N, C-alpha and C positions, 0 to 999 in steps of 0.2 A: 261362379261366373265363367262364361266362355268368351275369351278375348282373342282378337286378331290385331296384328300390327298393321297400322295404317301409314306410319311414317318410320322407315327403316333408320338405323343408326347411321350417322354421317361418317364415322370412322370405326375402326376395329380396336379392341383393347390392346392388341399386339400388332406391331408393324412388321412388314416384310423384312426389313433390315434386322430386327431383333430375332426373328425366326431363323433367318439365314445364318446369323452369327452363332446361334445355338447349335445349328446343324453343321457348321463350318463349311458352308457353301459360298463360293466366291464368284461363280459364274451366274449368268442371267437366264440360262436355258430353260429353267423350270419356274420362273417367277410367276407366271400366270397360274400354274398348278398350285404353287405354295400359297399364293394369295387366296385361292379358293379354299384350301385346307384351313386357313386361318378362320374364314367365315364358318366353315363346317364345324370346326372345333369350338368356336364361340357359341354356336347354336346348341351343340351337345352339352356344353357347360350350363347354358341357360335352362335346358330341359332337366338336367340332373339336379340343379339347385332351386328351380322355380324362380330364378332371378333374371331380370333383364339387366344387362351390364352397362351399355352406353345408352344415353337418352333416346327413347323411342316413344311414339304416340300409339296408344292402343284404344280399341273400342270393344266393350264387352256387354253382353246381355245376361240378365239374371232375374230370378224371382227372389226377393229379399228373404232372409232368414227371420223367423219370428220365434218368440218363446212359446207361441201358441199355434200348433198345427192340428188340423183335424185329420184323422185317419179313417178312411172309409173302406171297409171290406166289400168285396163283390164276387159274384160268380160269373162264369162264362169263359170266353176266350182269353181275357186279360187275367194275369196271375199276379198275386201279391196284394199290395195295398197302394192306394192312391192317396197322396197327401197334398194339401193345398193350404195357403195362408188364410188364417181366420182372425186376424187381429192386427194391431199396430206392428209394423215391421221393426225389427231390431237393427239389422245391419246387412250389408252385402259384402261378402268376402271376395277379395281379388284373387285371381289365379296366378298373378305374377307380383313380384316385388323387386327392389324397393320402389314404392310409389312416391314420386316427387310432389305431384299435385293432381287434383281432380279438375278437369277442364269444364265438363258439364255433366249433369245427371238429367236424364229425360225419362218420362213415362210414355208407355205405348198402350193405347186403348184398344178396345175390341175391333175398331175399324182400322187398326194399324197406323193411327195418327200419333205423331210424337209431339210431346209438350215439354218445355223446359221446367224442371223442378227447382224451386228457389234454393239457393245455396245456404240460406238461413235455416233450412230444415235439417241439415246434416253437417257432419265434419269428418275429416280424414283422420283415422286412427292408424298412424304408422310409427308409433313410439317404441314398440318392441321389435328390434331388428331380427329376432329369431322366429317371429310369427308372421303369418300372412297379414298384410294390411287390410283395412276395412273402411267402408263408408258406413258410419254410424249415424242413425237417425236421432235427432233431438226428441226428448220426451214429449214436447208440445208440437211436434211437426204434424202437418196436415197430410193425411194419407188419401190420395185420389181414389175415386171409384171408377168402375167400368173399365178396368184394365184387363188385358188379355191374360189368360192363365199361365202362359209360358213366355219367357223372355220379355216380361212387361217393363223392365227397367233397363235403360241404355246408359252406360257410363263411358265417357271419354276421359282418358287419363294419361299422364306422363310418367313413365317408369324408367329406371336406370340409375346408376351411381352418379353420372354426370356426362358432360359432353366430350371429355377427353379420356384417352386410355389411362392416363395417370390417376384418374378418379377411381378406377377399379382396384380393389385390394390386390396386393402383390401376389398373394397365394393363388388367386384366381387367374391372374395373368400368367404365372408360371405353369399352371395346369393347362392353359390354352396352348402354350408353347410345347408342352409334353404331348398333348393330343395331336396338334398339327404335325409335329415331328413323327409321331407314330403313324399317322395317316400317310405321310410322305414315304416312310420306310416300308410300309405295307401296301402302298398304292390304294389306300382307302379301305382295305379289308379289315373287318372287325369280327372276332369270334362271337357268334350269337348277336351281332350288332351292338355289342357293348364295349365301345372303345374306351370309355371312361375308366372302367375297371381293368381292361387289358393293358393300358399304358401305365397304370399305377397312379393316375390322377385323382382317383376317388378319395384317397386318404387326405389330400389337401382340400378337397371340395366338401367333404362330409359335414364339416362344421358350418357351411354356408347354406345347407338345405333348409328351406323354410317349412315350418310345421303349420298344419291347418288348425285354426281355432275350433273348427267344427268337429274334428276327429276325436 
């Protein structure tokens, strides 16, 4: 699934006061910069772990995974194999977790028209906190026809640990403070663009990285 955030988090997992206390900063001269570094650090942690931290709304497009794919070899300018769905869909894997709820699932036909897919046809599988959550189709669900070959399913969902910073695991919150402090001390510079490793936060975050069910 390819998702975009449509509703940003209302708060950050770490407050400006908490970051300033960690850095022993008592003045307000760089409050704006420090606030931005908290946002930057949170986004880095999200990318590293594949987890959204504070409640956010996302919309993603996908083609469902199926146990039955047809592989077609061909010649010409296109190289490799082309695969497409040839049977009852099995599930759609999210690209972010943890998922709190699925708002809607919609299908997109060859005319790019969207139709709501009944919630009785699927359920949210978010039981294993170490794996990417999924929308799983029921065995007796009805699979629509005349769908476009790419991005034929649109899923709107809510992700994140909760609405407050206190809902986020303490190890992740400490990693954000480490990252934001590192960005402040180095004025945003990261070796090879990898601040998570450079500041030492990766050790605390590694256990939170979500594994793909499809890998």
